[in-house]
C-alpha positions as a Python dict, from the first residue, in 0.01 Angstrom:
ca = {
    (1, 'M'): (0, 0, 0),
    (2, 'S'): (72, -91, -359),
    (3, 'R'): (405, -188, -502),
    (4, 'F'): (612, 76, -671),
    (5, 'S'): (475, 246, -984),
    (6, 'L'): (715, 176, -1270),
    (7, 'T'): (615, 496, -1447),
    (8, 'T'): (696, 703, -1141),
    (9, 'I'): (1025, 525, -1090),
    (10, 'L'): (1133, 587, -1448),
    (11, 'A'): (1060, 955, -1397),
    (12, 'L'): (1262, 968, -1075),
    (13, 'V'): (1539, 720, -1123),
    (14, 'F'): (1787, 962, -1275),
    (15, 'L'): (1809, 1128, -934),
    (16, 'A'): (1985, 824, -788),
    (17, 'S'): (2311, 853, -979),
    (18, 'T'): (2598, 607, -974),
    (19, 'A'): (2832, 666, -680),
    (20, 'N'): (3133, 520, -509),
    (21, 'A'): (2984, 423, -174),
    (22, 'W'): (2688, 248, -9),
    (23, 'G'): (2577, 585, 119),
    (24, 'K'): (2496, 724, -222),
    (25, 'T'): (2419, 397, -395),
    (26, 'A'): (2181, 230, -153),
    (27, 'H'): (2059, 532, 43),
    (28, 'Q'): (1962, 719, -270),
    (29, 'A'): (1803, 412, -425),
    (30, 'I'): (1593, 372, -111),
    (31, 'A'): (1495, 738, -130),
    (32, 'T'): (1392, 710, -496),
    (33, 'L'): (1186, 399, -429),
    (34, 'T'): (1033, 551, -117),
    (35, 'Y'): (923, 865, -297),
    (36, 'S'): (763, 662, -575),
    (37, 'N'): (552, 481, -316),
    (38, 'L'): (424, 785, -128),
    (39, 'N'): (61, 888, -140),
    (40, 'P'): (-12, 1221, -314),
    (41, 'S'): (-72, 1403, 15),
    (42, 'T'): (252, 1267, 158),
    (43, 'K'): (446, 1365, -154),
    (44, 'A'): (311, 1717, -123),
    (45, 'A'): (415, 1733, 242),
    (46, 'V'): (762, 1596, 167),
    (47, 'D'): (808, 1838, -123),
    (48, 'A'): (717, 2131, 101),
    (49, 'I'): (966, 2016, 363),
    (50, 'L'): (1243, 1973, 108),
    (51, 'A'): (1175, 2324, -22),
    (52, 'A'): (1252, 2458, 326),
    (53, 'S'): (1607, 2321, 319),
    (54, 'S'): (1916, 2498, 191),
    (55, 'S'): (2123, 2178, 219),
    (56, 'F'): (1931, 1948, -18),
    (57, 'S'): (1636, 1972, -255),
    (58, 'T'): (1542, 1608, -317),
    (59, 'L'): (1473, 1307, -99),
    (60, 'E'): (1786, 1150, -250),
    (61, 'G'): (1992, 1444, -129),
    (62, 'A'): (1829, 1427, 211),
    (63, 'S'): (1907, 1056, 238),
    (64, 'T'): (2284, 1108, 233),
    (65, 'W'): (2303, 1438, 419),
    (66, 'P'): (2331, 1280, 770),
    (67, 'D'): (2653, 1108, 662),
    (68, 'E'): (2786, 1427, 507),
    (69, 'I'): (2748, 1626, 830),
    (70, 'R'): (2840, 1346, 1069),
    (71, 'R'): (3171, 1503, 1170),
    (72, 'Q'): (3002, 1836, 1233),
    (73, 'R'): (2731, 1664, 1440),
    (74, 'P'): (2924, 1406, 1645),
    (75, 'Q'): (2626, 1369, 1878),
    (76, 'T'): (2443, 1190, 1595),
    (77, 'G'): (2715, 927, 1546),
    (78, 'S'): (2560, 660, 1768),
    (79, 'Q'): (2222, 707, 1598),
    (80, 'H'): (2346, 525, 1289),
    (81, 'F'): (2361, 183, 1460),
    (82, 'V'): (2253, -34, 1750),
    (83, 'N'): (2471, -279, 1944),
    (84, 'Y'): (2279, -558, 2115),
    (85, 'P'): (2449, -779, 2379),
    (86, 'G'): (2560, -1133, 2308),
    (87, 'D'): (2659, -1057, 1950),
    (88, 'D'): (2944, -1299, 1874),
    (89, 'P'): (2843, -1465, 1546),
    (90, 'L'): (3174, -1638, 1469),
    (91, 'N'): (3142, -1824, 1798),
    (92, 'G'): (2780, -1919, 1745),
    (93, 'S'): (2624, -1649, 1962),
    (94, 'C'): (2352, -1434, 1807),
    (95, 'A'): (2255, -1094, 1943),
    (96, 'N'): (1995, -1081, 2219),
    (97, 'T'): (1730, -837, 2098),
    (98, 'A'): (1486, -899, 2384),
    (99, 'V'): (1584, -577, 2560),
    (100, 'L'): (1707, -252, 2408),
    (101, 'P'): (2063, -165, 2512),
    (102, 'D'): (2106, 118, 2762),
    (103, 'A'): (2287, 307, 2487),
    (104, 'C'): (1948, 353, 2318),
    (105, 'N'): (1828, 579, 2598),
    (106, 'D'): (1769, 939, 2493),
    (107, 'S'): (1744, 831, 2127),
    (108, 'K'): (2114, 747, 2108),
    (109, 'C'): (2083, 441, 1883),
    (110, 'V'): (1925, 391, 1543),
    (111, 'V'): (1616, 216, 1681),
    (112, 'T'): (1510, 498, 1911),
    (113, 'A'): (1636, 769, 1674),
    (114, 'I'): (1384, 652, 1414),
    (115, 'A'): (1107, 694, 1671),
    (116, 'L'): (1239, 1036, 1776),
    (117, 'Y'): (1235, 1182, 1427),
    (118, 'A'): (903, 1022, 1336),
    (119, 'Q'): (747, 1184, 1642),
    (120, 'A'): (906, 1520, 1560),
    (121, 'L'): (769, 1517, 1206),
    (122, 'A'): (425, 1399, 1314),
    (123, 'S'): (403, 1663, 1585),
    (124, 'S'): (481, 1946, 1343),
    (125, 'K'): (299, 1822, 1033),
    (126, 'N'): (42, 2102, 1043),
    (127, 'A'): (302, 2375, 1089),
    (128, 'R'): (494, 2556, 819),
    (129, 'P'): (806, 2349, 737),
    (130, 'T'): (1141, 2490, 845),
    (131, 'A'): (1503, 2397, 787),
    (132, 'Q'): (1485, 2200, 1111),
    (133, 'T'): (1189, 2002, 977),
    (134, 'A'): (1394, 1917, 669),
    (135, 'E'): (1679, 1794, 887),
    (136, 'Q'): (1439, 1576, 1084),
    (137, 'L'): (1311, 1426, 759),
    (138, 'A'): (1667, 1360, 642),
    (139, 'F'): (1758, 1183, 964),
    (140, 'L'): (1445, 967, 952),
    (141, 'V'): (1507, 868, 590),
    (142, 'H'): (1871, 790, 656),
    (143, 'F'): (1830, 596, 978),
    (144, 'A'): (1543, 383, 849),
    (145, 'S'): (1775, 292, 563),
    (146, 'D'): (2069, 221, 795),
    (147, 'L'): (1867, -24, 1002),
    (148, 'A'): (1800, -239, 695),
    (149, 'Q'): (2175, -294, 651),
    (150, 'P'): (2238, -590, 884),
    (151, 'L'): (2576, -472, 1010),
    (152, 'H'): (2424, -150, 1143),
    (153, 'A'): (2254, -378, 1398),
    (154, 'S'): (2572, -559, 1498),
    (155, 'G'): (2824, -460, 1762),
    (156, 'Y'): (3059, -746, 1678),
    (157, 'E'): (3394, -597, 1577),
    (158, 'K'): (3236, -252, 1538),
    (159, 'G'): (2970, -367, 1299),
    (160, 'G'): (3215, -576, 1102),
    (161, 'N'): (3454, -287, 1040),
    (162, 'G'): (3716, -487, 1229),
    (163, 'V'): (3661, -808, 1032),
    (164, 'D'): (3918, -807, 753),
    (165, 'V'): (3842, -991, 429),
    (166, 'V'): (3955, -992, 68),
    (167, 'F'): (3681, -922, -184),
    (168, 'R'): (3755, -933, -557),
    (169, 'R'): (4128, -937, -474),
    (170, 'R'): (4096, -619, -268),
    (171, 'Q'): (4177, -598, 103),
    (172, 'T'): (3877, -456, 286),
    (173, 'N'): (3641, -540, 574),
    (174, 'I'): (3307, -715, 584),
    (175, 'H'): (3114, -396, 666),
    (176, 'S'): (3254, -226, 358),
    (177, 'V'): (3175, -533, 149),
    (178, 'W'): (2807, -510, 245),
    (179, 'D'): (2798, -130, 233),
    (180, 'T'): (2980, -78, -94),
    (181, 'S'): (3136, -373, -271),
    (182, 'I'): (2829, -593, -309),
    (183, 'P'): (2590, -324, -435),
    (184, 'E'): (2848, -185, -676),
    (185, 'Y'): (2947, -529, -805),
    (186, 'T'): (2580, -615, -852),
    (187, 'I'): (2517, -302, -1056),
    (188, 'Q'): (2833, -369, -1257),
    (189, 'T'): (2779, -737, -1332),
    (190, 'K'): (2403, -788, -1319),
    (191, 'F'): (2280, -457, -1459),
    (192, 'G'): (2550, -337, -1697),
    (193, 'R'): (2659, -56, -1463),
    (194, 'D'): (2311, 93, -1499),
    (195, 'N'): (2164, 220, -1172),
    (196, 'A'): (1828, 276, -1337),
    (197, 'R'): (1796, -90, -1430),
    (198, 'W'): (1893, -193, -1078),
    (199, 'I'): (1632, 34, -921),
    (200, 'Q'): (1365, -90, -1161),
    (201, 'Y'): (1450, -444, -1051),
    (202, 'L'): (1437, -349, -684),
    (203, 'S'): (1090, -203, -735),
    (204, 'T'): (955, -548, -824),
    (205, 'L'): (1148, -747, -566),
    (206, 'V'): (943, -725, -247),
    (207, 'R'): (571, -711, -177),
    (208, 'P'): (456, -488, 111),
    (209, 'G'): (356, -788, 320),
    (210, 'Q'): (713, -920, 300),
    (211, 'A'): (873, -595, 415),
    (212, 'L'): (766, -591, 782),
    (213, 'A'): (606, -256, 699),
    (214, 'E'): (269, -325, 862),
    (215, 'C'): (384, -199, 1200),
    (216, 'A'): (484, 134, 1047),
    (217, 'A'): (145, 167, 879),
    (218, 'S'): (-40, 96, 1204),
    (219, 'A'): (178, 268, 1466),
    (220, 'N'): (86, 611, 1599),
    (221, 'P'): (386, 816, 1485),
    (222, 'T'): (349, 1055, 1778),
    (223, 'N'): (392, 759, 2014),
    (224, 'V'): (764, 695, 2058),
    (225, 'D'): (707, 355, 2218),
    (226, 'Q'): (497, 228, 1927),
    (227, 'V'): (746, 336, 1661),
    (228, 'T'): (1034, 203, 1869),
    (229, 'K'): (865, -138, 1885),
    (230, 'C'): (831, -132, 1508),
    (231, 'A'): (1197, -42, 1460),
    (232, 'E'): (1289, -324, 1698),
    (233, 'V'): (1117, -568, 1460),
    (234, 'W'): (1337, -439, 1178),
    (235, 'A'): (1645, -459, 1398),
    (236, 'K'): (1566, -820, 1489),
    (237, 'E'): (1556, -912, 1121),
    (238, 'S'): (1895, -747, 1070),
    (239, 'T'): (2055, -923, 1366),
    (240, 'D'): (1924, -1256, 1238),
    (241, 'L'): (2085, -1186, 901),
    (242, 'V'): (2415, -1107, 1072),
    (243, 'C'): (2417, -1442, 1246),
    (244, 'K'): (2295, -1655, 954),
    (245, 'T'): (2394, -1477, 632),
    (246, 'V'): (2670, -1220, 686),
    (247, 'Y'): (2875, -1475, 880),
    (248, 'P'): (2774, -1817, 744),
    (249, 'A'): (2912, -2144, 875),
    (250, 'G'): (3280, -2172, 790),
    (251, 'F'): (3335, -1797, 750),
    (252, 'E'): (3697, -1707, 827),
    (253, 'P'): (3816, -1347, 869),
    (254, 'G'): (4114, -1247, 661),
    (255, 'Q'): (4039, -1494, 385),
    (256, 'Q'): (3938, -1438, 25),
    (257, 'T'): (3559, -1430, 8),
    (258, 'A'): (3461, -1692, -245),
    (259, 'E'): (3245, -1616, -546),
    (260, 'E'): (2984, -1836, -379),
    (261, 'Y'): (2966, -1589, -89),
    (262, 'Y'): (2870, -1305, -321),
    (263, 'E'): (2615, -1519, -504),
    (264, 'D'): (2463, -1623, -171),
    (265, 'V'): (2426, -1272, -32),
    (266, 'Y'): (2378, -1017, -310),
    (267, 'K'): (2006, -1087, -334),
    (268, 'V'): (1980, -1030, 40),
    (269, 'V'): (2138, -686, -2),
    (270, 'D'): (1894, -606, -282),
    (271, 'T'): (1601, -727, -74),
    (272, 'Q'): (1701, -517, 226),
    (273, 'V'): (1719, -205, 9),
    (274, 'A'): (1370, -272, -126),
    (275, 'K'): (1232, -348, 220),
    (276, 'A'): (1373, -26, 364),
    (277, 'A'): (1191, 176, 100),
    (278, 'L'): (856, 10, 168),
    (279, 'R'): (896, 56, 544),
    (280, 'L'): (991, 419, 512),
    (281, 'A'): (706, 490, 270),
    (282, 'A'): (459, 328, 510),
    (283, 'L'): (586, 538, 798),
    (284, 'L'): (581, 865, 603),
    (285, 'N'): (234, 790, 467),
    (286, 'K'): (119, 729, 824),
    (287, 'I'): (274, 1053, 947),
    (288, 'Y'): (115, 1266, 678),
    (289, 'G'): (-226, 1105, 686),
    (290, 'G'): (-233, 930, 352),
    (291, 'R'): (-371, 583, 292),
    (292, 'S'): (-117, 305, 338),
}
């Protein structure tokens, strides 16, 4: 799999417009980068699926749709995250990812949900796409993106939603800082408020071999166990980041996050966005039979 084509990205980047939340900022950036890295046959398949939807018409629109309908589909709520046992980072205890939590049974966590929707798409790839197929694609795109955000793999204080901090003189929580504040502040201060420049930068940031995408390129997408094992690798990386980077030594809830904190972590956020796109592209290329 090659790195992103700059020409393709420039043609697509306008689709990922500036927004006020991680959902639209990072999710749509991941979708844009993913699409630019799809093989021609996979792009054709994805385009046909998107054409079957009345809810969205682009991969960027599909990427945020699962959040938009979350209240109408409460049964999907737990599929946005995974909570491993032993996750107590402020007391020196990192999550134990050796065994999937029972909550992941029946595809009720993000790890097994990724496998569920990959299998569904792979099993129907030769059939005429329907609105249901488009929904399955949207969930796969969204959940693969969610798993790259470290706090979606942390049960500690509800994924950090209960860890109060002050960021840029604003009272918030650490989950929101990683979801929203860091990406937006990066675009504002590093890229002149220009999403297109940010996405161009992300396209050069990570090589495929650094993205843990190989398992997606080699797994049989109709085999839930194989895709689950791959998603577990991605989850392990996220839990490690929670323990070592999100909550570094000396981190104190309720305190002003120092400028040094932002400088230490913003590149990690950027890297996770880029990795998610490469992983998702590898998985979609595998599903639709293109070369990875």
